[in-house]
C-alpha positions as CSV (number, residue, x, y, z in Angstrom):
1,M,-38.7,-33.8,15.3
2,G,-40.5,-35.3,12.3
3,L,-38.1,-36.5,9.6
4,V,-38.3,-37.2,5.9
5,E,-35.7,-39.0,3.8
6,V,-34.3,-37.3,0.8
7,R,-31.7,-38.1,-1.8
8,E,-29.1,-36.0,-3.5
9,G,-26.7,-37.5,-5.9
10,T,-26.2,-41.0,-4.6
11,T,-26.6,-40.0,-0.9
12,H,-29.6,-40.6,1.2
13,F,-30.2,-38.7,4.4
14,F,-32.9,-37.4,6.7
15,V,-34.1,-33.8,7.1
16,P,-36.8,-32.2,9.3
17,E,-40.3,-31.9,8.0
18,Q,-41.1,-28.4,6.6
19,D,-44.3,-26.4,6.2
20,A,-44.9,-26.5,2.5
21,D,-47.4,-23.6,2.8
22,S,-44.8,-21.2,4.2
23,S,-43.3,-18.5,2.1
24,F,-39.9,-20.0,3.0
25,P,-40.3,-23.7,3.9
26,P,-36.6,-24.3,4.8
27,G,-37.0,-21.8,7.7
28,T,-39.8,-23.9,9.3
29,G,-37.8,-27.0,10.0
30,A,-36.1,-27.7,13.4
31,V,-32.8,-27.9,11.5
32,F,-32.1,-26.0,8.3
33,Y,-32.2,-27.7,4.9
34,N,-32.8,-26.0,1.5
35,R,-33.5,-28.2,-1.5
36,R,-33.0,-25.3,-3.8
37,M,-29.3,-25.4,-2.9
38,E,-28.9,-28.8,-4.4
39,L,-27.1,-27.4,-7.5
40,N,-24.7,-25.6,-5.2
41,R,-23.9,-28.9,-3.5
42,D,-23.8,-30.8,-6.8
43,A,-21.3,-28.3,-8.1
44,T,-19.0,-28.9,-5.1
45,V,-19.2,-32.6,-5.5
46,L,-18.3,-32.4,-9.2
47,F,-15.4,-30.0,-8.3
48,L,-14.0,-32.3,-5.6
49,R,-14.2,-35.3,-7.9
50,H,-11.6,-33.5,-10.1
51,T,-9.5,-32.0,-7.2
52,D,-7.0,-33.6,-4.8
53,V,-8.3,-32.9,-1.3
54,S,-7.2,-34.8,1.7
55,S,-9.5,-33.5,4.4
56,Y,-12.6,-31.4,4.4
57,L,-14.5,-29.3,7.0
58,D,-18.2,-28.6,6.5
59,A,-18.1,-25.8,9.0
60,M,-21.8,-25.2,9.4
61,G,-23.3,-28.6,8.6
62,A,-27.0,-28.1,9.6
63,S,-28.5,-31.4,8.4
64,G,-25.1,-32.5,7.2
65,A,-26.2,-32.7,3.6
66,R,-23.0,-31.2,2.1
67,G,-20.5,-33.1,4.2
68,L,-22.3,-36.4,3.9
69,R,-22.3,-36.1,0.1
70,V,-18.6,-35.2,0.1
71,A,-17.7,-38.3,2.2
72,N,-20.0,-40.6,0.2
73,E,-19.6,-39.4,-3.3
74,C,-16.0,-38.1,-3.3
75,G,-14.4,-40.5,-0.7
76,I,-12.8,-37.6,1.2
77,P,-12.5,-37.7,5.1
78,V,-14.9,-35.2,6.4
79,T,-15.5,-33.3,9.6
80,I,-19.1,-32.0,9.9
81,N,-19.6,-29.3,12.5
82,D,-22.5,-27.3,13.8
83,Y,-23.2,-25.2,16.9
84,N,-26.8,-26.3,17.3
85,P,-27.2,-29.5,19.4
86,D,-30.3,-30.5,17.4
87,A,-28.3,-30.2,14.2
88,V,-25.5,-32.3,15.7
89,D,-28.0,-35.0,16.7
90,L,-29.4,-35.1,13.2
91,I,-25.9,-35.2,11.6
92,E,-24.9,-38.1,13.8
93,R,-28.1,-40.0,12.8
94,N,-27.4,-39.2,9.1
95,A,-23.7,-40.4,9.6
96,T,-24.8,-43.8,10.7
97,G,-23.1,-46.4,8.5
98,F,-20.0,-44.3,8.0
99,T,-16.9,-45.0,9.9
100,E,-15.1,-42.5,12.2
101,E,-12.4,-42.3,9.5
102,D,-15.1,-41.2,7.0
103,I,-17.0,-38.7,9.0
104,T,-16.2,-36.9,12.3
105,V,-19.1,-34.9,13.9
106,T,-18.3,-32.0,16.1
107,Q,-20.3,-29.4,18.1
108,A,-18.6,-26.0,18.3
109,D,-18.5,-22.5,17.2
110,C,-16.8,-22.9,13.8
111,R,-14.5,-20.0,14.5
112,V,-13.2,-21.7,17.6
113,L,-12.8,-25.0,15.7
114,M,-10.9,-23.4,12.9
115,G,-8.8,-21.5,15.3
116,G,-7.5,-24.8,16.8
117,R,-7.3,-27.1,13.7
118,R,-6.3,-27.0,10.1
119,F,-8.1,-28.7,7.2
120,D,-7.0,-29.2,3.6
121,A,-10.4,-27.7,2.4
122,I,-12.8,-25.6,4.4
123,D,-16.4,-25.0,3.3
124,L,-18.4,-22.0,4.6
125,D,-22.1,-22.2,3.8
126,P,-23.9,-20.1,6.4
127,F,-27.4,-18.8,6.3
128,G,-26.8,-15.2,5.0
129,T,-23.4,-13.6,5.1
130,P,-20.1,-15.6,5.5
131,A,-18.3,-12.4,6.4
132,P,-17.8,-13.2,10.2
133,F,-16.2,-16.6,9.4
134,V,-13.7,-15.9,6.6
135,D,-10.9,-14.6,8.8
136,G,-10.8,-17.9,10.8
137,A,-10.9,-19.9,7.6
138,A,-8.1,-17.8,6.1
139,T,-5.6,-19.5,8.4
140,S,-7.2,-22.8,9.0
141,A,-7.6,-23.8,5.3
142,K,-4.4,-25.4,4.0
143,R,-5.1,-25.4,0.3
144,Y,-8.7,-24.8,-0.5
145,L,-11.5,-22.4,0.7
146,F,-15.1,-22.7,-0.5
147,V,-17.6,-19.9,0.4
148,T,-21.3,-19.5,-0.2
149,A,-23.1,-16.2,0.4
150,T,-26.9,-15.9,0.2
151,D,-27.1,-12.2,1.2
152,T,-27.2,-11.1,-2.4
153,A,-29.1,-7.8,-1.7
154,P,-26.2,-6.3,0.3
155,L,-23.6,-7.8,-2.1
156,C,-25.3,-6.4,-5.2
157,G,-26.0,-2.9,-3.9
158,A,-29.7,-3.2,-3.2
159,H,-29.0,-2.8,0.5
160,L,-26.0,-0.5,0.2
161,K,-25.2,0.2,3.8
162,A,-25.4,-3.4,4.8
163,G,-23.1,-4.3,2.0
164,M,-20.5,-1.7,3.1
165,R,-20.7,-2.8,6.7
166,R,-20.2,-6.5,6.0
167,Y,-17.7,-6.5,3.1
168,G,-15.8,-3.2,3.5
169,A,-16.7,-2.2,-0.1
170,R,-19.2,-0.1,-1.9
171,P,-21.4,-2.2,-4.1
172,L,-23.5,-0.7,-6.9
173,N,-27.0,-1.8,-8.0
174,T,-26.4,-1.8,-11.8
175,E,-27.5,-4.0,-14.7
176,Y,-24.5,-6.2,-13.9
177,H,-25.2,-6.3,-10.2
178,S,-24.9,-10.1,-10.0
179,E,-21.3,-9.9,-11.2
180,V,-20.7,-7.0,-8.8
181,G,-21.9,-9.2,-5.9
182,L,-19.5,-12.1,-6.9
183,R,-16.6,-9.8,-7.3
184,V,-17.2,-7.9,-4.0
185,L,-17.3,-11.2,-2.2
186,L,-14.1,-12.3,-3.9
187,G,-12.4,-9.1,-3.1
188,F,-13.5,-9.3,0.5
189,V,-12.1,-12.9,0.9
190,A,-8.9,-11.8,-0.8
191,R,-8.4,-9.0,1.7
192,E,-9.0,-11.3,4.6
193,V,-6.5,-13.9,3.3
194,V,-3.6,-11.6,2.3
195,K,-3.3,-10.4,5.9
196,Y,-1.6,-13.7,6.6
197,D,0.8,-13.5,3.7
198,R,-1.4,-15.9,1.7
199,G,-3.0,-15.5,-1.7
200,I,-6.1,-16.9,-3.5
201,E,-6.7,-18.3,-7.0
202,P,-10.3,-18.5,-8.2
203,L,-11.0,-21.9,-9.6
204,F,-14.8,-22.3,-10.0
205,C,-16.9,-19.3,-9.0
206,F,-20.5,-18.4,-10.1
207,A,-23.6,-16.6,-9.1
208,R,-27.1,-18.1,-9.4
209,E,-30.5,-17.1,-8.2
210,H,-30.1,-16.1,-4.6
211,F,-26.5,-17.1,-3.9
212,V,-22.9,-16.6,-4.8
213,R,-20.5,-19.6,-4.7
214,L,-16.7,-19.5,-4.6
215,H,-14.2,-22.4,-4.9
216,L,-10.7,-21.0,-4.3
217,R,-7.2,-22.3,-4.0
218,V,-5.3,-20.8,-1.1
219,T,-1.6,-20.2,-1.7
220,R,1.3,-19.4,0.6
221,G,3.9,-16.6,0.7
222,A,4.1,-12.9,0.6
223,G,4.8,-12.9,-3.2
224,R,1.5,-14.7,-3.9
225,A,-0.3,-12.4,-1.5
226,D,1.1,-9.5,-3.4
227,K,-0.2,-11.0,-6.7
228,T,-3.6,-11.3,-5.1
229,V,-3.6,-7.7,-4.0
230,A,-2.8,-6.7,-7.6
231,R,-6.1,-8.2,-8.7
232,I,-8.1,-5.9,-6.4
233,G,-9.5,-2.7,-7.8
234,Y,-12.6,-0.8,-8.8
235,I,-15.2,-0.5,-11.5
236,H,-16.2,3.0,-12.4
237,Q,-19.7,3.4,-13.8
238,C,-21.1,6.5,-15.4
239,P,-24.4,7.4,-13.8
240,A,-25.9,8.7,-17.0
241,C,-24.8,6.3,-19.7
242,P,-23.5,2.7,-20.1
243,E,-19.8,3.7,-20.1
244,R,-17.7,1.9,-17.5
245,L,-14.0,1.3,-16.8
246,E,-11.8,-0.9,-14.6
247,E,-9.1,0.5,-12.3
248,P,-6.6,-1.7,-10.4
249,G,-5.5,-0.6,-6.9
250,I,-6.6,-0.4,-3.3
251,V,-7.6,3.3,-3.6
252,A,-10.1,4.5,-6.2
253,G,-9.2,7.5,-8.4
254,C,-11.6,10.1,-9.7
255,H,-12.8,9.5,-13.3
256,I,-14.9,11.6,-15.6
257,C,-17.0,9.8,-18.2
258,P,-15.4,10.4,-21.6
259,R,-18.8,10.1,-23.3
260,C,-21.0,12.5,-21.3
261,G,-18.7,14.3,-18.9
262,K,-20.4,13.0,-15.7
263,R,-18.3,12.0,-12.7
264,M,-18.2,8.2,-12.6
265,T,-19.3,6.2,-9.5
266,P,-16.6,3.9,-8.1
267,T,-17.6,0.3,-7.1
268,G,-15.3,-1.7,-4.8
269,P,-12.8,-2.6,-3.8
270,L,-13.5,-5.8,-5.6
271,W,-11.9,-8.6,-7.6
272,L,-10.8,-7.8,-11.2
273,G,-10.2,-10.3,-13.9
274,Q,-10.4,-14.1,-14.0
275,V,-12.9,-15.8,-11.7
276,N,-12.6,-19.3,-13.1
277,D,-9.8,-21.8,-14.2
278,R,-10.9,-22.6,-17.8
279,D,-8.9,-25.8,-18.0
280,L,-10.5,-27.1,-14.8
281,I,-14.0,-26.0,-16.1
282,H,-13.4,-28.0,-19.3
283,T,-12.2,-31.0,-17.3
284,M,-15.3,-30.9,-15.1
285,A,-17.6,-30.6,-18.1
286,A,-15.9,-33.6,-19.7
287,G,-16.3,-35.6,-16.5
288,L,-19.9,-34.6,-15.8
289,P,-21.6,-37.5,-17.6
290,S,-20.0,-40.0,-15.3
291,V,-21.2,-38.3,-12.1
292,P,-24.8,-38.9,-11.1
293,L,-26.2,-35.5,-10.1
294,G,-29.8,-34.3,-9.8
295,T,-29.0,-31.0,-11.5
296,S,-26.6,-32.2,-14.1
297,G,-28.5,-30.5,-17.0
298,A,-28.2,-27.1,-15.3
299,I,-24.6,-27.6,-14.4
300,E,-23.8,-28.7,-18.0
301,R,-25.2,-25.4,-19.3
302,L,-23.4,-23.4,-16.6
303,L,-20.0,-25.0,-17.3
304,A,-20.5,-24.5,-21.1
305,I,-20.9,-20.7,-20.5
306,L,-18.1,-20.5,-17.9
307,G,-15.7,-22.2,-20.2
308,E,-16.1,-19.4,-22.8
309,E,-16.9,-16.4,-20.6
310,L,-14.5,-13.4,-20.9
311,D,-12.6,-12.1,-17.9
312,T,-14.0,-8.6,-18.1
313,S,-15.4,-7.4,-14.8
314,T,-18.7,-6.3,-16.1
315,F,-21.3,-7.3,-18.8
316,Y,-24.0,-5.6,-20.8
317,N,-27.7,-6.5,-21.0
318,Y,-28.0,-6.0,-24.7
319,H,-31.8,-5.7,-24.5
320,R,-31.4,-2.7,-22.1
321,L,-28.9,-1.2,-24.5
322,A,-31.3,-1.6,-27.4
323,K,-34.0,0.1,-25.5
324,L,-31.7,2.9,-24.6
325,W,-30.7,3.3,-28.2
326,H,-34.3,3.0,-29.4
327,T,-33.7,0.0,-31.7
328,S,-35.0,-3.5,-32.0
329,P,-32.0,-5.7,-31.1
330,R,-30.6,-8.4,-33.4
331,G,-30.3,-12.0,-32.0
332,M,-27.6,-12.6,-29.4
333,D,-25.6,-14.9,-31.7
334,D,-25.7,-12.2,-34.5
335,V,-24.4,-9.6,-32.1
336,L,-21.6,-11.8,-30.8
337,A,-20.6,-12.7,-34.4
338,C,-20.6,-9.0,-35.4
339,L,-18.3,-8.2,-32.5
340,K,-15.9,-11.0,-33.3
341,E,-15.8,-10.1,-37.0
342,G,-14.7,-6.7,-36.0
343,G,-11.7,-8.1,-34.2
344,Y,-13.1,-7.9,-30.6
345,E,-13.6,-10.6,-28.0
346,A,-17.1,-11.4,-27.1
347,S,-19.0,-14.0,-25.1
348,R,-22.2,-14.8,-23.3
349,T,-22.2,-14.5,-19.5
350,H,-23.7,-16.9,-16.9
351,Y,-25.0,-14.0,-14.8
352,D,-27.8,-13.0,-17.2
353,G,-29.3,-14.8,-20.1
354,R,-29.4,-11.5,-22.0
355,G,-25.9,-10.5,-20.9
356,L,-22.8,-10.3,-23.0
357,K,-19.2,-9.5,-22.4
358,T,-17.0,-7.8,-24.9
359,T,-13.7,-5.9,-25.3
360,A,-15.4,-3.7,-27.9
361,P,-16.1,0.0,-27.2
362,L,-19.7,1.2,-26.9
363,D,-19.8,2.7,-30.3
364,V,-18.9,-0.7,-31.9
365,L,-21.4,-2.5,-29.6
366,R,-24.1,-0.1,-30.6
367,E,-23.5,-0.7,-34.3
368,C,-23.6,-4.5,-33.8
369,I,-26.9,-4.3,-31.8
């Protein structure tokens, strides 16, 4: 295969030539590599530079980009695995210059590999859904589990039946569908992990463009598993107005919209509440200038929002609300200030540049807009 050399962070490696005229160039290479996922990999490198990880599995390595960068830029012993022999050959070529203590290359079905070995951190970055692989990672990951999903249409409710099949949840294609997707994925991972009397703690989770990315701490014990279960629940959305509510619990209740009397539509089960560790986010933001990353500007903006983002499980697109209420909206900063002056919490959200989160009721939000 023809190869070209690329650089991400401070790491150089080879990837197959791609057809630049294709509608999806990464799919034309003999081994998969998507340059648009550089921010995803940059975010993980930054996270690992501020986390104590002793061993790391890149479970579906492809070109090996992620695992190579973790070994080179974070100094963590890495195992890079792939089932495809062409990918394994490319990974081995890219790993030239590293010692066996730095990088181990394996060729296996990752589910078999995870079934026989344990790693401090496991990273699942498949093409499409990670659903078939989370169960194996739930027992193989000692302390950390990282998951990428690129099947955002099923997660966000655009492909409803596929979302229900893969994640055992009912997604909903709403104005806050990107947050629904992240929380459906988090809820799914949580339910896979608690089967083994283990829990999860979200540390650094975000949705961007065509993917959702989770960085989770895995904890031990039935008590921690019970705490994880307590964070699972539903969002109930009125089909006729912007009213919505959160309900914890594995089973959804029936709710009538207090505003218009319609039966509300349940979404879930999904994760409710906090999806990031704010202290860690602030630490990562402070350390960002010392880490050479190609997407540092975008990550800086992402971290700034995540550091202030409220833990509510939905957001409002305030331009859509203004259109619904037949008014010209004030600026976002003015709306947020108005809500805070009224004694309510309010913040921007990373899911949508026009999105805001608030604890204020709709009548107050309408007045501020």
